[in-house]
N, C-alpha and C positions, 0 to 999 in steps of 0.2 A: 545417603544428603539429604536432611528431613526440610521439606519441601512446604511453609503456613502460606494457607488460604488466602489470601488478601483480595480488599476489595480494590478494585483495576477502574478509572473515572476517565470521560477524553473528554480534553479541550474542546470548544464549537470553534467552528471553522479551523481546526486545526488538528488532525490526524496525527500529525508529526510524533505526536508527546502523550504517554498517558500518564497517569498521576499514580504509584501505588503506595496505599494506606500500608507501608508494614510496622509495625510493635510501635503503633500509636506512632508518630511517625510518617510524615511526606515525601515520595521521591518522586523523582522529575525524569521519566529515562526518556531516550529518542529514538524511536524505532529507526528511523535513518540515516545515526549515525557513520554507516560503509554504504561504499555506493553497489558492495554487493548484495543487501538487502535489495535492491529492486528487481535483481533478476534471481535470488534463493531469498523471499521474504522468510522461508522458516528459520531463518542464520540467526532472528531475534528469540528460538527456543531456543534454550539451555545454552547460548553460549554470555557468559558475563558480560556488562555492558555500563556502560561510565551511570552514575547518576545524579540527580544534584537534589540534594536535601533543602527541604522547602518549608517554611510557615506554615500552623495554619490559619493565620491571616493571610500568607500570600497565595494561597492555594483559592482561600474565597473569593479573594483579587480575579480570580481566574471563573471567566464566561464558563465554568460547565456543563456537560449533556446531558441533560436529566431522560432516565430512561421513558420510552414514548412505546403507545402499544400501534402506531401507526407503523405502519414499513415503507419505508420512501425508496429502498429497494425495489420491491417487492413491482411497486407503480412502476417505475423508473423503468422496468424489464419487460413490463406487460407493454405501457406504449411505444417501446421502442419494437416490439414484436407486432403489433398492428400498426403500424407506420410500413412496416419493413413490408408487410404481407400488403397495405394499399398501394404503398409503388412499386411493386414487382412486377407487374407489366408493365411500369414505363424504364426500368431498369435498361433495357435494350438499347434505348435513347443517347446512353452514356457510353457508346464502346466507342471505342479508339482500334486504330491500327499503328504495332508499335514492334520496335526487335526487341528480344527477349534481354538483350543486357540492358539497354534504356530503361527496361523495366525492373532489372537488376537493381538498375543504380535509382531509381525514381523509390524504389524499397528503403537504400540501405538510406536515403537521403530523411527519409519520411522517419525510419528508426532511431537516425540521432538528434534530429530536429526532439522527437517526442521523447530522448533520453535527457536531453541537454534544457530545452522547458518541466523537466522534473528535478533538477538539480537545480535548476535558476528557482520554482517552487519551494524545492526543498531550504532553500536560505531564504528563501522570502519570510516564511516559517517560521524563522531559527526565535527561539526566545533568550532574551539575555539576560533572564533569570534562571537559566539555564547553566550557560559559560560564570556567568555569577557563582553561582552555589554549588560547584562540582566538588567535592568531597571524595575522598580518598579511600574510596569503597566501591564494590560493584555488585549490580542484582542478575540474577538468573532468573528469568520469567518462564514456567510453562503456561500455557490456558486450558483450560477446560476439553474433554476428548471433544464438547458442540463447537466447538472455535475448529480446534484442529481441523475437524473430520470437515465444514466451511471453508479455509484456506486450502486445505487439498483439493479441494472438488476448484474450486474457483481458481486458482494456479493449474491443476489438469485443463481444465477447459477454457481457459484462455489463450494458455500458452496452446494448447493441440490445435486450436480453433483459430488461432493468429498462425501456424507451423502450416496447417492446413490451406487458407485463404496465400498467404504466397507462397506456397509451392504452385497456386491455379493460377498468379499472378505472373510468376520466371517463367514456367518451365508448360502450365496449363493453355497459354493465351487466352488466356481470362485478362484482357487489357479492357477496364473498363471503370471510369471514376469514380462513380460511385465506389463500387469495391475497394479500389486504392483507400478511397476515407474512413472508410470500415475498417479495413486494416490496421491503418492509424489510429484508430480511435479503441480498436480490443490492444492495439502493442502498447499504446497508453495505459488503456488500466491494467493490464497486466504487471507495469516496471510499475505503477502506482500501487498494488495491492501490498509492498510490503508494510505500509501504515493501516492497514487494516489486518496485520496478526496478529495482533490482540486487540479482540473489540466486548469480550465481553467481559459482566460487570464483576467475574470475578476472574483470577489468577494466582499461580500458584508459585510463589518466590522464595529465592533465596539468597539474604543480605550475605557477602565477602568485603569483610571490612581488612584493611592492611594495616600492617603496622609497620607507625613510618620509621625510616632509618635516621640514627641518631647520628 
């Protein structure tokens, strides 16, 4: 299967979609088209996905994110670490006395809330231009090696960290309000990682066109 190196664009404040330029045409791809992608973001690779063909004029009407040298993610991560270190000596003030069953119920409710929130966000970010312009074709996407490594690292780090904290909260008697909130945020970021499974400006793609039945 021959895959072409294509340009990939991100819409400002809408990481749900990617615009793929393939053979001088533009296709809009939904990275959250299935709920399985919330748990397995790598499903956006190799698996044929529905796409909408849009014109160059429609692309220009969308607010495309321009590449920038400023790494906001690094600044956010650095700030979070600094805040965590500064508040470390005060974290014991938020300890609670809970039953393990109750801690398990709280974690389950927080997971459900995070999942429902992302489903709501996914619906809110939906664009009518996608549903109106769907074509009888599917597209296969394969990110660059750098993108693949980043996704696997984020998936492993967030997933492993969330499991470790979950075990500490439910079986390690670490009943702390702050830790519960941190776990909820990590789970939310983990479920949100599907929208960042294609983040590079280049992606290999293969368009699969189906013949219409007569």
